[in-house]
N, C-alpha and C positions, 0 to 999 in steps of 0.2 A: 523499555519493558524487557525482561528476560526472554530470551528464545528458550523453548523448550523442545526436546527431541520429539520428532513425529512418530508416534506409535502406529502399528498396523491398523488399529481402530481409527486413529486420526486420518490415515491416508484413505481408508474406506469411506469415511464421512466426507472428506474433501472430494472424493471422486463421486459421491452422491450429490454433493452441492453443485459441482461443475457439470454433472450429467455426462461424464466422460472419466476415463482413468486418468487419475492424478499422476503427474510425473515430476521427477527432480525436486521433491520437496526435501529441503535441507532440515527445516525445523518449523515449529508453529510459532508465529511472532505475536499473535494476539488471539484470545478465546473469548467466547461468550461467557456470561456469568455461569452458565450451566456446565462450561467446560469444553464445549465443541469448538473446533477451529473456526476462526474469523478471518485471519490473515496468515497466509503461509509466507515462509522465507525460502527463497530459491537462490541457487548459485549463479554466478554471473555468465556462465556458460551451461547450456543444457547438455544432457548426455550425448545428444546426437551432433554436438559441436556448434550449435546455433548460439550466438550471443544473446543473453537475456537481461536487458538492462532493469527490467522491473523486480527489483529484489523483494518487495513486499506486495503480495497479491492478494487482493480481497476476494474471498471465496463465499462467504455466508450468504445465503440466498436472500434473506431479509434485508441485509445491508446492501447487496448489489441491486436489488429492486428498488430500495429507497434512494440510492445514490443515482440511479438511471432517471428517476423522477426528478431528483435535484438538477441533473444535467439538462433535461428537457425543459425545465423551468426558466432557463436563461441565466442561472446563477454564475456560470462560468464567465459570461460577458460581464457581469457586474463585478465579479472579483478581479478580472483583467483590468477594468477601469480603476478599481481601487489600487491595484499595483501601480498604475500610471500616476495616480493622484496623491498617494501616500508614500513618501519615501522611506519612513520607518517600516512599513509593512514590506515594501520591496526588498529592504536590507535584510529583514528577518527571513524572507522567502529565499534570498540568495544563501543565507546560513543554512536553511533547511536543505537546499540542493547540495551544498557542501557536506552536511552531515549524512545525507543519502549516499553520496558517492563514497564517503569514508567508510560507511557500513559496508557498501558492496565491495570496496577495495580490500577491506579487512578479511571478508569471507573469501574472496579470490585468493589472497595470500595464504590463508589457513588451508586452502584446498589445493594450493599450487597451480592456480589458474591465472594466466596472463590474458586479458581480453582487450587488446588495444582497440578493437572495433568500437567499443562503448566508452572509451576514456573520455571523461568530462561530461558524459551524457547521464542525466538521471531519469526521472519519470515524471509524468503529469504535466510536462510543459515547463518544469522548473528550469532555470531560475527567472525566466522573462514572461512566460506565458502560463495561462491556466487552461490546460487542454485535457485532463483526465481527472475528475474528482475521485473516481474509484482508486486510482494510484495514490493520490494525495491523502485521502482518508486511511487507506491502507498503511501509509507512511506514519500518519498521526497515531493511529492505533498501535503500531509496532513501537514507535519511539517514545510515545507518551506525550501528554500535553506540553505545549510550549516549544516544540521542535519544529513543526511545520505549521506556520500561522494560517495558510489557505486551507489546509486539511482540517485543522481545528475549527475554523469558521464554518466550514462546509459540515463537518460532523455535529457541530451545535445546531445547525439549521436542518439536519436530517431527521426524518419522522422515525428512523430506526436509532436505537441506542444500544451501546455495548453493555448497558446496565440492566437492560430488560430482555429476558429471553423470549424470542418468538420462534425458536427452532422447530417446534412441533407444528407450526403454521405452514413451514416450507418443507 
């Protein structure tokens, strides 16, 4: 999905969503159907110099609450077992890992950032573990369906949907 430049209104909304000032937002990677930010795109190194491997960061309060519920349900363990039992799923997850790193590396190159501390590291446990559904769903929302199979599965099971606005509830 195309990245859109973050406006002052986007940054204010993300700050409201996070409950703290947003920092180092490069662009908005996914939006709610109402247009509010759902996933932000961050550079591989924050302005304070900290390496930041989580290129796609889920910020929408409705989404993060629903994903937290999914994590608490034990879904990560179920998906981890599926990775061990389903070679095709594991291979697709490996490709998602590679796509994530390619996106981050492209951003780093565009910004003139070399971040060797996170070379080969993606997010959410990729490519061998299922560790953070927030990161995996953020990647799915940013990259679009079919790129991150675990993020896609979790998003399908989530009570929140990017196709139904609940922004006023949060």
